[in-house]
Structures are given as C-alpha cells and as structure tokens.
C-alpha positions, 0 to 999 in steps of 0.5 A: 780914181787918181794914181794916188788912190783917191776918188774925184768927186764934183762939189761946189766951191766958195766962187760958185763953180764945182771943183774936184775933191779927192776923197781917200779911196779907204773913206769912201769904203767906210761910208759904204760899210755903214749903210744897211743893205735896203740903204745900198740898194737904194744908193746903188739904184740912185747912182744908176739913175744919174749914170744913165743921164751920163751922155747929157751931163756936157749939155748941162755944163753951162748951167752948173758952172761946172769946168769943162775941163773937170767934167772931160777928166771925169768922163774919160774912159779909163777913169769912168771904168775904174770909178765904177768897179770901184764903187761896185766893189765896195758893196759886198754884202749887198744881197738885194738890189732893186734896179727897177725900170733903170737896168740895161744890158750894159749895166749887168754886164758891168755888175757881173764883172771884176775889180781891180783885184780880180774879185768878182763884184756883187758876189753876195748877190741873192735877188736882183730886181729890174722889173720894167726895165725896156733896155734889158735883153736876153743878152743882158740876163746871160751876165748874170749867170757869170762867175763862181759866186753868182752861180752859188748865190743868186737865187731870184731873178725878176724881169717882170714887164721886161718886153725885150727879154723872152722865155728862151733868155732864161735858159742860161740862168736855169742852166748856171744858178746852182740854187736858183728859187724863181725867175719872175716874169709876171706879177705875183697875183698872176700865180697860181690855179685858175678855176674855169667854168669850161669842160674838157672834150671828155666832158667828165664834169672835171673843172678846167684848171689854168696853172701859171708859174712866176716864170710864165710857164702854164699847163692847163688840164685839158686834152689839147693847147694844154701847155706852154709859156707866156710869151708877152706880157704888158700893163694895160693902161695906168694900172699894174692890176691890169695886163695883156699877155699872149699864149704860147702853146707847145701842143697847138694843132693847126687846122687842116689848110693852115700853114705848117708855121702857124703852130709857132705863131698862134699865140692868142692873147687874154686881158686879166684885172685882179679884183678885191678879195671877197669872203665867202663863207667867212674865207677870204677868195681870190679872184681874176677877171679873164677877157678874150676876144672873139676876133684875132689874136690880141687881147682886148685892152679895153676889157675887163673892167672893175664894173664887171665883177658886178655883172660876172658871178664867180665861176661864170662867163658874160659876153659884151659887146664892141660897145661894152654892153651886156649881151643877155642872150649870148652872143652872135658868132658873126658879131664882134665880142668879148668874153668875160670869165671871173675865175678863182685863183688858188695857190699854186700846187705844193707851194713851188713857184717854178713849173716842173722840170719836164714842163721846162724841158719842153718849152726848151725844146719848143723854143730851140725849134723856133729858133732854128727856123729863123723867121720874123715871128711878128709878122706871121703872128700878124698875118694870123691875127688879121686872118682870124679877124682881129684888126691894127687896134 
C-alpha cells in the first residue's frame, strides 16, 4: 500500500514485463463487497495458497520477466504486513472460512489481529475449517481465541487430521469462545455410539457401547479403560474412509510390575473403515469395520478392507492372520493376528456433537498431569509398543 492509499498489484504490460499498477483502496473494497460469502472464502483460500509460495517468488522472477526492483518493493516487510491487514480488513461479512491444508500458525495469528484502525479482522467469523493443515500447532489455535468479537461469534473449529495439534490445545478455545458449538478433531462419520459384540466384566448381557464425540472425547460403558480422548488420528492410504487412531485412556491401571509412566503412554490404536449403509428391515443402518492387532499398540494399517464386510456379520468379530486369511477356528494367542469387528453406529445421544462437561474436565486434569511431568511420551510409548510385541512398521 502506498502513501496515497492505493494497493500495488503486479500486471502484465505491453512490453511483456510485469509493471506496477495502483488500485484505489476504495475500489478494492467495492470489488470484495460484491462477492458472496462462498466467493470470499474461495478467494481468501486462494490468496493464502499464493502467500505460502512467497518465499519462492524471487526464484521465478527471471522466467516471468518481472523487474526485481518491483519484487523487492512489494516484498518489503512493512508492505507485506500492511497489504495483508488491508486485504483481510475488507472481509467484514465473512462467516465461513475454509483454509483446508493451507493454514499455518502465522496465518492464524494474522487473521486474529487488527487493522490499521484498530478493528478486529474477520470479526464476524463463525466457522473455520483448517483440516489437514500440517503447519498448525496448539500455539496457532490459541490465536483463534483472541478478541472480543471472536469470542462472541466463532462457533466451530475444524482441525481434523491436524496432527501437530493436540487435545490439550483445544482448551483455550473452550474457555474463551462464549458460543462454541463444536471443535471437530475427527471426520463426521466417526461421531456416534458404536455398538460392540463385547460384554463388560459384569456379564449381565449389557451391550458394550463406545461413544465418540466430534472433539475426539470418548466414553465406553464398561468398568475399566472406559473414558478418555483420541490423541492421534491419521488417514490410512488414499481413502478418507480408512483411518487409524490412538486412544488415551484416563482410567488405565498398569498391571503389576509395569512402570508408573505407562498409565500415560498406554495408547492402543485401532483402524476404522467406513462401509456403505445397508437396509435392514427398511431402515438404513450405518456400520464401521474396526480392526485391532494382538501385538503392540499401533493400529493395523492394512486392515480392515471392504471385503471384510462380506465375512464379518454385523455385530460380530472375526480373526485374520498376517497373510490376511480368515482364521475360521479363531486365533492362537501366540500367533500374530488381527481382530476385525463390524459395529453398528447410532447417532450421538441427544444429538450433541460435544461431550459432557464432566468428561472434558477429567480429560483436562489428565492432560495437566501429563504436561507437568514433561516427558518424551512418544519415546515411552514406543518402548511399551515393543514390549507388547509390536514391530517397527
């Protein structure tokens, strides 16, 4: 932005070189105001993508015949900051922002700042989706809780597959955002009450159900290893319907002889595969295949597969060997195998996407205890994985 209140833009001139054009700030504002919210969001996401390439800009200057003096002028830090603030200051009506995999901590800090007049940027933002962004951390999430307007208006945050964020990183959002409706840390198809074929130790015939909320909190109606949160989630292969996770239990009691730290890093993993709904008695039934290995803690990456839906009846489990073959007579405990269970999934109780507050509080107390110890949990988790027979793959 120049002293005269214009925005500098690169444009192709008649001499086949890139020249500087000056657009009045008011004209830029009028252009943006005539876009609907979806167009604004798409434009913003596109600009973010270009912005991420700014470090490589000078390396392509020669091939584009752009004057380096022009580039240096536009890339000066003071110009970058003022132009970014000016750009975001025109999105006053933006309510839905989809950043996809392009979000970074730096960007979240920027859109949570103020313009030259002291006004909060994107102050009417209600929903932000940054799923699959690898460069967002808990530090970036904290910026989203800054500002009075943001605290009033931001209602949903999607950080699904943002593996550099943690469950702990959601607490500032829960505490500061007054009308928060959902923090999503998993795909929507994972929300619900999973009906298992297992029975609790009470053996009273009660169906064991595993309930997962959008933020990754879970509660199982059994007497031990019954609540906690998903501490890691990732896509297996190319299908978004096949994911692996790790579960952090609040009430895991280490067996005799296990070290005390194991209560924090016993994180068994399962892999889940969404399969097409089927009609049973005229009712559309949702089900998911869930696979768990008998060796180590990690989820099996090659199981389950769609074909397992043909050999695993709804509400039952089957066992498969390392070669993927069905073990019709059940497994030998000494032999590596994978248990695949087909679970019916019901909607969340009361239709609420977020867990009860008492569960969130217990999760927070657990996370605070982990943070106080300040240990390298990934290392200790690997030690436990190997001790339980897990391999390196």
